[in-house]
N, C-alpha and C positions, 0 to 999 in steps of 0.2 A: 360207521360208528354212530352216526346221528341216526340212521335207521334202525338201529339196535336200540337206541334209547327210544326213539317214537314207538316201537313194537313191544318193549318191556312195559313201558308206563302209559297207562290208559290217560288217566289225569295228571297232567304235569303244571306244578304250580312252579312260577317263575323263580324260585329259589331253591326250589329241588332241579330244575332243569340246568340255573347257572354252574351249580355245584358238581352236577353229572357232565356238562359242557366242559370245564375246566378241567376235570380229571380224565375224561374219556376223549374227547375230540382235539381240544386244543393241543394236547402234546404233540401230536401227530402233524398238527398245521405248524408248530414252531421247530421241530426239530431241525438243530443245526441252522438255525437262523443265522447267528453271526457269521458262520464261514459261509453258507449261500443263504444270499439275501435276492429275492426277484428284483429286478429291474425294469421288465417288459410289461408295461402297461397290461396286457393281455394274461400274464403269468399272477400278476398281482389281484386281478380282477379275480383270477379264476381259484386262487386260494380265499379271496374275501368272499365270494359266493358260496363257499362251505358254509361260512359263519351266517351269511345273510339268510340262507334257507333254512339253517338250524334253529334261527330264531324265529323263523315260522311257525314252528311247530307247537307253540303255547297256544292256549286257547285265548282269544281276544289281542293277540298280538300279529296276525296276520295282516289285517290291513293298514297298521300303523308303517310308517315311514322306517327306513333300514335304520337311521340316526336315532328316530324315536326308539325304536324297541332297542338299541345298546343303551341310550340312557335310561330307561325303565329297570334294564336287567344291569346298569351298573357296568358293562361291559365296554373294554375298549376297543378301535378296531384294530386289526391285526396289523395294519401299517403302523401305527402307533405302537402296539406290542414292539414290534421290530426294530422301529427308532429305537425306542427306549432301551430294548436289549445291547443294541450297539452302542449306547451310550455309557451303559452299565460297564460292558466289557473294556471300553475305551478308560473310563475312571479308575477300574482296577490294573490297566495296565501302565497308565502314567502313575499311579499313586504305588507301584510295586505290589499289589495284593494278589497279582498273580505270579506264576513261575516264569515269566515270560521277561525276554530281553527288550525294554522301551525302545531302545536304537535299533531292533529289528523292524517294529512298526512306524517309529514316528522320529522326526526330525524336531528339535524343540525350537521353538521361534526365540530368539534372542535380540531383536532389534525393533520390535511392536514395543509402541509406547501407549496401546490401545488395547481395550479388551483385559482379560484375566491374565494372571500369572503362569498359567499352563499352557499358554496356546501352541499349537502345534503349525508347523509349516506346510503349506499346501504345495502338494507335488504334483505338477502337470504330468496327465499320462493322455497319449492320443488313441491306445486301445482300448475297447470294451473292456477286453478280458482284465485288464491293470486298473481302470477307471472305475468300474463297480466292485474292486475288491476292498475288503474290511478297511485295510491302512490308508485308502485314500477317500472311500466314500465317506468316512465319519468326520472327516478334517472339517468341514464347513460347520456342521451342527456342532460339533463339541466347540470351537472357536466362537458360536454364537452365546454359549451360555453365559451365564454372569459368574463373577468371581465368587460371589455366595454359594451358587451349586457346586463349581468345581472345587471348592476349597471345604467341601464338607468334609468333618472328620470321620465320620463312618460311611460304610457303602449303604446303611439304612437311612441314615440324613440325606446321601446324595441322591437316593430313588425318592424320597418326600419331595425334599426340594425341586428335583429335576418334575415330577408329578404337578407342583403347584404352578412351576414356570410353564409347562405347558398343558397346563388344563384344556386351553382353548382348543388345541389338537385332538384331543382323546379320542373324541367320535368322528374327526376328519376321514376321507378315503384317499 
């Protein structure tokens, strides 16, 4: 898909590239991320390498560091986007916005005196099959969010508050 963009457009402006990348390439990289999220470093790097290579297509961006290219294009890393999507899905489940039973995924933490009011119990899992499943992998990040973020009145308010809280993570790998 990136090659298609390169062959079709001779002069890529950063804004045009960003729009094309977001509509043509990124959906392929993010398909079903909440269900399947890579946990092996080699898989994470392979997926991120697609974005890394695509951002070099823009004239004047080839010699820049990857994080600088992301900042100039205002594109978050794919790792950040996968974690953000996990938190959005967790918010939907916890607040009953999806037609999913909360109890099938999480156990509400009842004895905690610290943190926010929507804390989830962490379930120990020995096998990688369970350890990297959605219901287990999101608990740590979810419990580290602030009360202001998890108690957002709407999904858009949650996204905005999460982005503000995690702004330092946006361009990290």
